[in-house]
MARSELUM-635222 format. One line per 4 residues: number of its first residue (from 1); their letters; for each residue x, y, z of N, C-alpha, C, CB. Coordinates in pm, 1 decimal, m for minus. Glycine has a CB too. Layout:
BEGIN
NUM	A	X:Y:Z:X:Y:Z:X:Y:Z:X:Y:Z  ... $
This chain:
BEGIN
1	XXXX	m15442.0:m13761.7:11263.5:m15545.8:m13685.0:11198.1:m15663.1:m13777.3:11179.3:m15497.7:m13624.9:11062.9  m15786.8:m13736.0:11213.4:m15898.3:m13829.7:11184.5:m15961.0:m13813.3:11052.5:m16002.6:m13816.6:11284.3  m16061.6:m13894.4:11013.3:m16111.7:m13906.8:10878.0:m16178.1:m13773.5:10840.8:m16212.1:m14027.3:10864.9  m16247.0:m13701.0:10932.9:m16308.9:m13575.6:10905.5:m16209.3:m13467.9:10865.9:m16386.1:m13532.3:11022.9 $
5	XXXX	m16096.5:m13469.5:10939.3:m15989.5:m13370.9:10913.6:m15928.5:m13393.1:10778.4:m15880.7:m13378.0:11020.9  m15918.8:m13522.8:10739.4:m15864.1:m13564.1:10612.3:m15958.7:m13513.7:10497.8:m15846.8:m13721.2:10608.8  m16086.1:m13538.7:10522.5:m16183.6:m13499.5:10419.7:m16182.2:m13349.0:10399.2:m16325.2:m13546.1:10458.0  m16174.9:m13270.9:10511.9:m16155.4:m13125.6:10509.1:m16037.7:m13081.4:10420.9:m16134.1:m13075.2:10649.7 $
9	XXXX	m15926.6:m13151.4:10454.5:m15799.0:m13120.2:10379.9:m15819.8:m13146.3:10229.8:m15676.6:m13209.2:10434.3  m15880.0:m13256.3:10199.5:m15898.6:m13298.2:10057.3:m15993.8:m13197.6:9994.3:m15956.4:m13448.5:10044.8  m16110.9:m13156.3:10064.1:m16190.4:m13057.0:10006.4:m16121.0:m12916.1:9982.2:m16306.6:m13042.2:10092.1  m16027.7:m12882.6:10074.2:m15963.6:m12751.6:10054.0:m15863.0:m12768.0:9932.4:m15886.9:m12701.9:10191.1 $
13	XXXX	m15809.5:m12887.3:9916.6:m15712.1:m12898.6:9810.3:m15786.1:m12889.3:9680.8:m15630.9:m13029.4:9819.5  m15903.1:m12963.4:9670.2:m15982.8:m12953.7:9552.6:m16027.7:m12816.8:9517.1:m16095.7:m13036.5:9566.0  m16071.8:m12749.3:9618.3:m16117.0:m12608.2:9597.7:m16006.2:m12519.7:9545.6:m16170.4:m12549.0:9728.7  m15888.3:m12531.0:9612.1:m15769.8:m12454.6:9564.4:m15729.4:m12487.2:9417.8:m15649.9:m12483.6:9657.0 $
17	XXXX	m15740.6:m12617.5:9380.8:m15702.1:m12639.4:9253.5:m15806.0:m12589.1:9147.0:m15675.0:m12780.0:9240.7  m15934.3:m12587.7:9182.1:m16034.2:m12527.2:9099.2:m16011.2:m12379.6:9080.7:m16168.2:m12550.7:9156.2  m15979.3:m12311.7:9193.7:m15956.5:m12167.0:9189.1:m15830.2:m12140.6:9100.3:m15937.6:m12107.5:9337.4  m15734.7:m12225.1:9117.6:m15608.1:m12201.0:9041.7:m15641.9:m12212.1:8887.1:m15491.5:m12310.4:9085.7 $
21	XXXX	m15714.4:m12318.6:8851.5:m15750.2:m12338.2:8718.6:m15828.2:m12220.8:8655.5:m15826.6:m12460.1:8710.6  m15933.3:m12180.2:8746.9:m16012.9:m12067.8:8690.9:m15931.7:m11944.6:8684.0:m16137.9:m12040.9:8773.1  m15840.7:m11916.2:8770.2:m15750.5:m11796.6:8760.9:m15664.5:m11803.5:8647.1:m15666.0:m11780.2:8880.8  m15606.6:m11918.6:8604.4:m15522.3:m11934.0:8489.9:m15599.5:m11910.9:8361.2:m15459.7:m12070.1:8490.1 $
25	XXXX	m15721.8:m11957.0:8357.2:m15812.0:m11939.1:8234.0:m15850.4:m11797.0:8221.3:m15943.2:m12026.6:8241.6  m15870.6:m11732.1:8341.2:m15909.3:m11589.9:8332.5:m15795.7:m11506.8:8295.3:m15966.0:m11540.0:8460.5  m15672.5:m11529.2:8341.5:m15546.9:m11451.4:8300.2:m15517.4:m11473.1:8149.2:m15417.7:m11498.9:8387.6  m15533.3:m11599.4:8097.6:m15518.8:m11620.7:7960.4:m15618.6:m11551.6:7867.9:m15523.4:m11757.9:7939.0 $
29	XXXX	m15737.5:m11549.3:7919.1:m15844.2:m11463.1:7850.7:m15803.5:m11312.8:7843.4:m15982.9:m11474.6:7929.7  m15762.7:m11269.0:7959.4:m15720.6:m11122.0:7969.7:m15605.9:m11095.1:7872.2:m15673.5:m11083.9:8120.1  m15514.8:m11188.0:7860.7:m15401.6:m11169.4:7774.5:m15446.5:m11168.3:7632.9:m15298.3:m11275.6:7796.5  m15541.2:m11244.8:7599.7:m15596.0:m11249.6:7462.7:m15668.4:m11123.8:7426.5:m15689.4:m11366.6:7446.6 $
33	XXXX	m15751.1:m11078.3:7518.5:m15812.7:m10946.5:7497.2:m15715.9:m10835.5:7490.0:m15908.4:m10917.0:7603.2  m15616.6:m10834.1:7574.5:m15511.6:m10729.5:7560.3:m15443.5:m10734.2:7426.2:m15406.6:m10743.9:7669.2  m15407.7:m10859.4:7379.2:m15343.0:m10863.0:7248.8:m15440.2:m10811.5:7139.0:m15295.3:m11008.1:7216.7  m15560.9:m10853.5:7139.7:m15656.3:m10801.6:7040.8:m15670.2:m10648.6:7048.8:m15793.5:m10867.3:7061.2 $
37	XXXX	m15678.0:m10595.5:7168.4:m15688.3:m10444.7:7186.2:m15567.4:m10381.2:7132.9:m15706.0:m10402.8:7335.1  m15454.0:m10427.8:7160.0:m15330.7:m10380.5:7104.1:m15324.8:m10374.3:6958.9:m15225.8:m10459.5:7148.0  m15365.8:m10477.2:6893.2:m15371.5:m10479.0:6747.3:m15471.5:m10391.9:6678.0:m15395.3:m10609.9:6705.7  m15574.1:m10369.6:6747.8:m15687.4:m10298.2:6693.8:m15690.7:m10139.3:6723.5:m15812.4:m10364.3:6750.6 $
41	XXXX	m15635.0:m10114.6:6845.3:m15636.7:m9970.8:6886.5:m15493.5:m9923.1:6922.9:m15734.0:m9949.7:7010.8  m15480.6:m9795.9:6919.0:m15358.6:m9739.9:6966.6:m15388.1:m9620.4:7069.7:m15273.7:m9691.3:6843.2  m15501.7:m9648.5:7140.6:m15544.8:m9543.0:7237.0:m15452.7:m9527.3:7361.2:m15686.7:m9574.6:7285.1  m15394.0:m9414.7:7385.3:m15301.9:m9395.9:7506.6:m15393.0:m9377.6:7631.7:m15201.1:m9263.5:7488.0 $
45	XXXX	m15341.9:m9402.5:7741.8:m15404.1:m9375.1:7871.5:m15391.2:m9229.5:7901.9:m15341.2:m9458.9:7983.6  m15441.4:m9180.9:8017.3:m15444.5:m9048.6:8060.5:m15290.7:m8990.4:8074.1:m15525.3:m9044.0:8197.4  m15198.7:m9072.2:8124.9:m15067.3:m9037.1:8148.1:m14988.1:m9047.5:8012.6:m15009.1:m9125.9:8258.8  m15036.8:m9078.3:7902.5:m14960.2:m9084.0:7779.3:m14894.9:m9211.7:7747.6:m14861.3:m8985.3:7781.3 $
49	XXXX	m14912.6:m9310.9:7842.1:m14859.3:m9445.6:7834.2:m14969.1:m9540.7:7798.1:m14793.6:m9487.0:7964.9  m14944.8:m9639.9:7712.6:m15041.1:m9738.7:7687.6:m15044.6:m9833.8:7814.1:m15007.3:m9815.0:7553.5  m15147.8:m9904.7:7824.4:m15162.1:m10008.5:7941.3:m15073.7:m10122.3:7901.1:m15319.8:m10062.9:7966.6  m15014.1:m10179.9:7998.3:m14925.9:m10296.0:7965.0:m15010.5:m10414.7:7915.7:m14840.5:m10339.5:8090.9 $
53	XXXX	m14945.0:m10491.7:7836.3:m15012.2:m10606.0:7781.6:m15042.8:m10713.9:7892.8:m14925.4:m10665.9:7668.6  m14944.0:m10729.9:7979.5:m14957.4:m10827.1:8092.5:m14978.0:m10744.8:8222.2:m14826.1:m10923.2:8104.6  m15089.0:m10757.1:8292.1:m15109.3:m10673.3:8411.2:m14996.6:m10709.8:8515.8:m15258.2:m10696.6:8473.1  m14970.5:m10605.8:8594.6:m14867.7:m10619.5:8700.1:m14886.0:m10738.6:8788.9:m14865.7:m10498.4:8784.9 $
57	XXXX	m15012.1:m10770.9:8822.1:m15044.4:m10880.9:8915.5:m14997.3:m11009.8:8844.9:m15203.6:m10886.0:8952.3  m15024.0:m11019.1:8726.4:m14982.6:m11142.3:8648.5:m14819.6:m11149.0:8644.0:m15047.4:m11135.7:8491.4  m14765.2:m11039.8:8612.2:m14608.1:m11035.8:8620.0:m14560.3:m11081.8:8763.2:m14550.1:m10879.5:8590.3  m14621.0:m11036.5:8866.0:m14576.5:m11068.9:8999.9:m14596.2:m11212.0:9023.8:m14647.8:m10988.4:9103.7 $
61	XXXX	m14711.8:m11269.0:8989.1:m14741.7:m11405.0:9018.6:m14650.7:m11499.6:8933.6:m14891.6:m11432.0:8992.8  m14599.9:m11444.6:8821.3:m14505.3:m11522.6:8741.2:m14372.6:m11537.4:8795.0:m14491.9:m11467.5:8614.6  m14323.7:m11432.3:8862.0:m14187.2:m11429.6:8909.0:m14164.8:m11472.9:9056.2:m14135.8:m11293.7:8891.0  m14264.6:m11470.2:9139.9:m14250.2:m11497.9:9284.0:m14228.6:m11649.4:9304.6:m14377.5:m11448.1:9363.9 $
65	XXXX	m14137.7:m11677.7:9399.3:m14114.5:m11819.7:9425.4:m14217.8:m11881.5:9505.6:m13988.6:m11840.5:9490.7  m14232.7:m12020.6:9489.5:m14339.4:m12087.6:9571.3:m14282.1:m12156.3:9679.7:m14421.3:m12183.3:9494.1  m14143.8:m12164.7:9689.6:m14087.1:m12244.4:9801.0:m14011.1:m12162.1:9907.1:m13993.3:m12348.3:9744.4  m14028.6:m12023.2:9904.4:m13968.3:m11952.2:10003.6:m14034.2:m11819.4:10007.1:m13823.2:m11944.3:9984.2 $
69	XXXX	m13998.7:m11736.0:10113.0:m14055.4:m11603.0:10137.0:m13966.3:m11504.1:10061.0:m14063.0:m11568.2:10293.6  m14016.6:m11372.2:10044.4:m13943.9:m11279.1:9970.1:m13989.6:m11133.6:10009.0:m13962.0:m11308.3:9820.5  m13908.0:m11038.0:9981.5:m13940.7:m10901.5:10013.6:m13967.8:m10818.7:9883.2:m13825.4:m10838.8:10096.5  m14019.7:m10703.8:9914.6:m14061.6:m10604.8:9797.5:m13935.7:m10580.9:9719.3:m14124.7:m10456.5:9851.7 $
73	XXXX	m13823.3:m10559.8:9787.9:m13699.2:m10523.2:9719.5:m13661.0:m10630.6:9621.7:m13585.6:m10499.8:9819.4  m13663.6:m10759.4:9662.7:m13630.0:m10871.4:9579.0:m13727.5:m10880.6:9467.5:m13626.6:m10999.4:9657.2  m13860.7:m10846.1:9482.8:m13957.5:m10851.3:9384.5:m13928.5:m10743.4:9281.7:m14093.2:m10838.0:9444.2  m13885.8:m10628.5:9328.3:m13844.1:m10518.5:9229.4:m13736.3:m10563.3:9135.0:m13792.5:m10392.7:9304.1 $
77	XXXX	m13628.4:m10644.6:9197.7:m13523.6:m10688.9:9108.3:m13574.1:m10788.3:9012.1:m13409.8:m10745.5:9183.3  m13660.8:m10885.6:9060.5:m13706.6:m10987.5:8968.2:m13787.7:m10931.7:8851.7:m13787.9:m11088.1:9041.9  m13867.6:m10814.9:8883.9:m13943.2:m10759.4:8780.9:m13860.5:m10659.4:8699.0:m14064.4:m10696.2:8837.5  m13737.8:m10636.6:8737.0:m13660.2:m10532.3:8664.8:m13708.9:m10399.2:8669.2:m13648.5:m10563.4:8531.6 $
81	XXXX	m13758.1:m10351.1:8776.8:m13829.9:m10226.2:8794.8:m13737.9:m10138.8:8887.6:m13978.8:m10251.0:8858.2  m13755.5:m10010.7:8868.1:m13673.7:m9910.3:8956.1:m13753.2:m9897.3:9086.6:m13653.9:m9757.4:8882.8  m13677.3:m9856.6:9197.8:m13733.7:m9847.6:9322.8:m13850.0:m9742.2:9326.0:m13626.2:m9815.9:9420.5  m13852.4:m9653.0:9223.4:m13961.5:m9558.8:9215.9:m14088.9:m9617.4:9194.6:m13940.2:m9465.6:9116.0 $
85	XXXX	m14095.3:m9746.0:9143.2:m14222.6:m9821.1:9124.1:m14269.1:m9899.1:9246.7:m14207.3:m9917.7:9009.4  m14195.1:m9878.1:9363.0:m14237.2:m9950.8:9478.9:m14380.2:m9924.1:9537.9:m14140.9:m9924.5:9579.8  m14426.2:m9803.7:9533.3:m14568.0:m9770.6:9567.5:m14660.9:m9854.8:9486.5:m14599.4:m9620.8:9543.5  m14635.6:m9856.6:9346.0:m14734.6:m9929.6:9262.3:m14729.2:m10071.9:9292.8:m14711.5:m9909.2:9113.9 $
89	XXXX	m14608.2:m10138.1:9307.5:m14588.8:m10270.4:9345.1:m14657.1:m10304.3:9476.6:m14447.0:m10297.3:9351.9  m14639.4:m10212.2:9575.5:m14693.8:m10241.0:9710.5:m14849.1:m10238.0:9703.7:m14639.6:m10134.6:9817.9  m14910.7:m10156.0:9615.5:m15052.8:m10148.8:9601.6:m15098.9:m10274.9:9541.0:m15095.8:m10030.2:9520.1  m15025.8:m10324.0:9438.9:m15076.2:m10450.7:9371.3:m15050.4:m10566.2:9468.9:m15001.1:m10478.7:9227.2 $
93	XXXX	m14950.6:m10574.5:9553.1:m14938.1:m10674.7:9656.4:m15047.4:m10672.1:9753.3:m14813.9:m10660.1:9726.1  m15097.6:m10552.2:9789.5:m15210.5:m10545.9:9883.0:m15331.2:m10605.2:9822.4:m15239.5:m10404.6:9925.4  m15354.0:m10579.8:9690.4:m15467.6:m10637.7:9611.2:m15459.0:m10795.7:9606.6:m15465.5:m10578.2:9461.3  m15337.8:m10843.8:9580.1:m15312.1:m10979.3:9578.1:m15338.5:m11054.1:9715.7:m15173.6:m10995.5:9534.5 $
97	XXXX	m15302.1:m10983.4:9817.1:m15329.3:m11033.9:9955.6:m15489.2:m11042.4:9977.7:m15258.5:m10932.5:10068.0  m15560.8:m10941.6:9927.5:m15702.4:m10937.8:9952.3:m15759.0:m11052.9:9866.2:m15766.9:m10794.2:9916.8  m15714.3:m11083.5:9756.5:m15757.8:m11192.7:9675.5:m15730.9:m11318.1:9723.5:m15707.2:m11186.4:9554.6  m15620.2:m11330.3:9819.6:m15582.1:m11455.6:9867.9:m15481.4:m11534.8:9793.0:m15691.8:m11529.0:9880.0 $
101	XXXX	m15406.6:m11457.7:9709.0:m15301.4:m11518.3:9614.1:m15176.3:m11526.3:9706.8:m15272.1:m11422.4:9470.7  m15144.8:m11427.1:9777.1:m15028.3:m11418.8:9865.5:m15056.4:m11381.1:10001.8:m14934.3:m11327.4:9815.2  m14965.8:m11394.7:10085.6:m14982.1:m11349.7:10232.8:m14861.4:m11282.7:10290.2:m15014.2:m11469.3:10323.3  m14881.5:m11197.3:10384.4:m14772.7:m11136.1:10446.4:m14733.9:m11217.0:10576.3:m14807.3:m10989.2:10476.4 $
105	XXXX	m14605.2:m11252.8:10575.8:m14557.2:m11337.1:10694.9:m14519.0:m11244.1:10804.8:m14432.1:m11431.0:10658.4  m14463.8:m11139.4:10764.9:m14408.2:m11034.7:10860.4:m14436.3:m10887.2:10827.2:m14259.1:m11050.1:10867.8  m14473.0:m10811.2:10922.5:m14480.3:m10661.2:10880.7:m14340.7:m10602.8:10881.6:m14575.0:m10573.5:10981.0  m14333.3:m10505.0:10793.5:m14211.7:m10430.0:10790.6:m14187.1:m10340.2:10914.4:m14211.4:m10347.8:10669.2 $
109	XXXX	m14072.7:m10318.3:10958.3:m14049.9:m10220.6:11063.9:m13908.2:m10179.8:11066.8:m14090.1:m10274.0:11197.6  m13891.6:m10056.8:11094.1:m13754.6:m9993.1:11088.0:m13675.0:m10035.7:10965.5:m13672.8:m10028.7:11214.4  m13561.3:m10095.7:10975.0:m13485.3:m10138.1:10862.7:m13502.0:m10283.9:10823.3:m13347.5:m10111.7:10888.9  m13616.1:m10338.1:10874.5:m13652.6:m10483.3:10834.5:m13771.0:m10471.5:10743.7:m13688.8:m10580.4:10963.5 $
113	XXXX	m13755.4:m10517.6:10608.2:m13874.0:m10508.3:10524.5:m13970.7:m10612.4:10548.2:m13839.6:m10510.2:10386.8  m14089.2:m10592.4:10503.8:m14195.2:m10691.2:10524.4:m14158.0:m10818.9:10439.7:m14339.6:m10630.5:10481.6  m14216.1:m10924.4:10490.3:m14181.7:m11061.6:10429.5:m14315.9:m11123.8:10369.4:m14115.7:m11165.6:10547.1  m14312.4:m11158.9:10248.3:m14434.1:m11210.0:10176.6:m14404.2:m11346.6:10125.6:m14477.6:m11116.5:10057.7 $
117	XXXX	m14512.1:m11425.7:10100.2:m14500.6:m11560.7:10049.5:m14626.8:m11592.9:9974.7:m14475.3:m11662.2:10162.6  m14613.8:m11688.1:9887.3:m14738.8:m11739.2:9814.1:m14837.3:m11783.8:9920.4:m14705.9:m11863.4:9711.9  m14961.0:m11791.4:9889.1:m15056.6:m11813.4:9999.4:m15041.4:m11958.3:10071.3:m15203.1:m11797.4:9940.7  m15000.0:m12054.9:9996.2:m14985.6:m12191.0:10054.9:m14862.4:m12215.2:10133.2:m14990.2:m12290.8:9950.1 $
121	XXXX	m14778.2:m12113.3:10131.1:m14645.7:m12123.6:10212.3:m14652.1:m12051.4:10342.7:m14524.9:m12064.7:10132.7  m14586.5:m12103.0:10438.1:m14587.9:m12024.3:10564.1:m14558.0:m12114.7:10688.4:m14728.1:m11953.7:10581.4  m14542.0:m12031.4:10799.7:m14503.8:m12106.7:10919.8:m14604.0:m12223.8:10965.1:m14490.1:m12005.9:11033.6  m14737.1:m12204.2:10932.2:m14829.9:m12312.1:10978.4:m14785.2:m12443.1:10907.5:m14986.7:m12276.3:10944.0 $
125	XXXX	m14735.4:m12439.1:10780.3:m14708.7:m12557.9:10710.8:m14569.6:m12600.5:10745.2:m14727.8:m12540.7:10563.0  m14491.9:m12523.5:10802.8:m14355.8:m12559.6:10849.7:m14356.8:m12649.4:10968.4:m14277.4:m12437.1:10883.6  m14441.9:m12628.3:11050.8:m14446.3:m12698.3:11182.3:m14325.5:m12679.4:11263.9:m14466.2:m12842.9:11164.2  m14282.9:m12553.1:11278.3:m14155.2:m12522.6:11345.3:m14139.8:m12590.3:11481.3:m14141.6:m12373.6:11362.8 $
129	XXXX	m14253.7:m12609.6:11560.8:m14250.8:m12666.9:11686.3:m14216.5:m12806.8:11696.1:m14366.7:m12648.8:11743.2  m14235.9:m12873.5:11579.8:m14193.9:m13017.0:11569.2:m14050.4:m13036.6:11545.1:m14266.6:m13085.1:11461.0  m13986.2:m12924.4:11511.9:m13838.4:m12930.5:11486.4:m13756.1:m12896.4:11611.0:m13799.6:m12832.9:11372.1  m13630.0:m12934.8:11607.1:m13542.9:m12896.8:11714.8:m13504.5:m12746.6:11696.2:m13415.9:m12989.9:11718.4 $
133	XXXX	m13444.9:m12684.7:11794.4:m13417.2:m12541.7:11782.0:m13315.6:m12519.3:11662.8:m13358.8:m12484.5:11920.5  m13226.5:m12608.0:11639.8:m13127.7:m12582.5:11527.7:m13195.6:m12598.5:11402.8:m13005.9:m12675.7:11530.7  m13294.1:m12704.2:11389.3:m13365.8:m12716.2:11255.2:m13451.7:m12596.2:11231.7:m13455.5:m12845.4:11247.8  m13520.6:m12550.1:11338.4:m13614.4:m12441.3:11323.3:m13530.0:m12314.8:11276.2:m13694.5:m12414.7:11462.9 $
137	XXXX	m13411.4:m12292.8:11342.7:m13327.8:m12183.0:11313.9:m13284.7:m12193.3:11166.4:m13207.5:m12179.7:11409.8  m13251.6:m12307.8:11110.5:m13218.0:m12320.9:10973.3:m13330.2:m12278.6:10879.0:m13179.3:m12459.3:10946.6  m13456.7:m12326.3:10911.4:m13572.2:m12280.7:10827.8:m13583.6:m12129.6:10823.1:m13703.9:m12338.8:10881.7  m13580.7:m12069.2:10937.3:m13592.7:m11924.1:10956.2:m13476.7:m11859.0:10880.7:m13591.3:m11884.4:11110.2 $
141	XXXX	m13353.9:m11900.0:10898.9:m13239.1:m11838.3:10833.1:m13248.8:m11856.0:10677.9:m13106.1:m11901.2:10888.1  m13307.2:m11957.2:10628.9:m13319.2:m11980.6:10488.7:m13409.5:m11861.3:10425.3:m13383.2:m12127.9:10464.1  m13498.3:m11816.2:10510.3:m13582.6:m11708.4:10458.4:m13521.4:m11564.7:10485.8:m13724.2:m11719.8:10523.3  m13457.9:m11551.2:10603.9:m13396.0:m11422.3:10635.3:m13269.2:m11396.7:10569.7:m13375.5:m11409.9:10774.5 $
145	XXXX	m13177.4:m11509.5:10549.0:m13046.5:m11477.0:10506.6:m12958.1:m11500.5:10621.2:m13035.8:m11336.7:10455.2  m12834.0:m11525.4:10592.7:m12740.7:m11568.6:10702.6:m12670.0:m11447.9:10781.0:m12629.0:m11661.1:10639.3  m12716.5:m11322.7:10727.3:m12647.4:m11212.7:10782.4:m12738.1:m11142.0:10890.4:m12605.6:m11115.9:10668.7  m12800.7:m11215.5:10982.1:m12885.5:m11165.9:11083.6:m12820.3:m11198.9:11217.2:m13027.0:m11224.5:11071.5 $
149	XXXX	m12847.7:m11112.2:11307.0:m12789.4:m11136.3:11445.4:m12873.6:m11235.6:11512.4:m12781.4:m11005.7:11533.4  m12815.4:m11300.8:11622.4:m12895.1:m11415.2:11689.5:m13018.4:m11355.8:11762.6:m12801.6:m11498.1:11798.0  m13017.3:m11235.7:11801.1:m13128.0:m11169.1:11855.4:m13243.6:m11171.1:11760.7:m13092.4:m11032.5:11891.2  m13219.3:m11121.7:11646.4:m13315.6:m11107.1:11533.3:m13365.2:m11244.0:11498.8:m13250.3:m11038.2:11406.7 $
153	XXXX	m13274.1:m11344.3:11489.1:m13320.9:m11476.9:11462.7:m13422.7:m11533.0:11574.7:m13197.3:m11567.9:11450.6  m13387.5:m11511.2:11701.0:m13479.0:m11570.7:11804.5:m13608.1:m11489.7:11795.6:m13415.3:m11565.7:11956.0  m13601.2:m11360.1:11771.2:m13733.8:m11282.0:11769.8:m13814.9:m11332.0:11650.6:m13710.7:m11119.2:11757.9  m13751.2:m11355.1:11537.1:m13829.1:m11407.1:11421.4:m13891.1:m11547.3:11450.1:m13736.7:m11415.7:11295.3 $
157	XXXX	m13812.3:m11623.9:11517.9:m13859.0:m11761.3:11547.0:m13986.0:m11755.3:11642.3:m13739.5:m11847.0:11615.3  m13980.4:m11667.6:11736.6:m14089.7:m11646.3:11832.1:m14212.1:m11584.4:11751.4:m14041.2:m11548.1:11954.2  m14194.9:m11498.0:11666.1:m14297.8:m11435.1:11584.6:m14371.5:m11540.3:11492.5:m14232.7:m11322.3:11498.0  m14289.9:m11637.5:11452.2:m14349.5:m11744.4:11370.6:m14416.8:m11857.1:11445.7:m14246.6:m11802.3:11286.5 $
161	XXXX	m14412.7:m11834.8:11588.4:m14493.7:m11938.2:11661.5:m14407.8:m12039.2:11720.4:m14593.6:m12006.8:11571.8  m14273.0:m12035.7:11717.4:m14192.2:m12139.1:11774.9:m14181.2:m12110.4:11927.3:m14050.8:m12145.4:11704.9  m14209.2:m12219.9:11999.7:m14192.8:m12211.6:12145.4:m14053.7:m12258.8:12189.5:m14300.8:m12295.1:12215.6  m13968.4:m12163.2:12244.5:m13837.5:m12204.2:12279.2:m13843.8:m12290.1:12402.6:m13747.6:m12085.7:12299.1 $
165	XXXX	m13777.6:m12406.1:12391.2:m13775.3:m12500.1:12508.7:m13642.1:m12482.2:12585.8:m13791.4:m12653.4:12460.4  m13658.9:m12483.4:12712.6:m13531.2:m12485.1:12788.5:m13521.3:m12625.9:12866.8:m13525.5:m12356.0:12894.0  m13393.9:m12662.0:12879.8:m13370.1:m12798.9:12950.7:m13316.6:m12760.0:13083.4:m13263.6:m12901.5:12871.2  m13369.7:m12818.5:13181.8:m13302.4:m12803.3:13316.8:m13248.5:m12934.1:13365.3:m13400.6:m12747.4:13423.4 $
169	X	m13126.8:m12911.1:13416.8:m13065.5:m13040.0:13478.7:m12958.8:m13092.0:13387.0:m13176.0:m13156.3:13501.8 $
């Protein structure tokens, strides 16, 4: 890595830290405002329910792991929400994606749910091509779980950018 790449990396890290600090301050301010509103008013929303004290996006950011990927179904369990709340959670995830807080690693298809992760986590950071096939498979299996077929494992490795190497002779 040359000096300019290192300076760019440091600038991105500084920017990301400033954004994180600003978001934390913003969320704390929102929580204070919500607490104040709750103490001063009892105004219900149109559906007859009061607004939550902590917004759903904050609840999601509090429970998602930073060291691995996850699915919407896992997120519903962590939030202790019924599956009927899935559309609301998906909408919030889409907003978090647009804000740059999370990213989708894999689109959902058929019986395989979409895979999400915190914005700083993902295949680019893993450097799968620098690993052996076995090591890369271990990384992917850690995200998918051990109950996948070899075909699904290979397809997932290819989707994450891993170039399968064959040896001749």
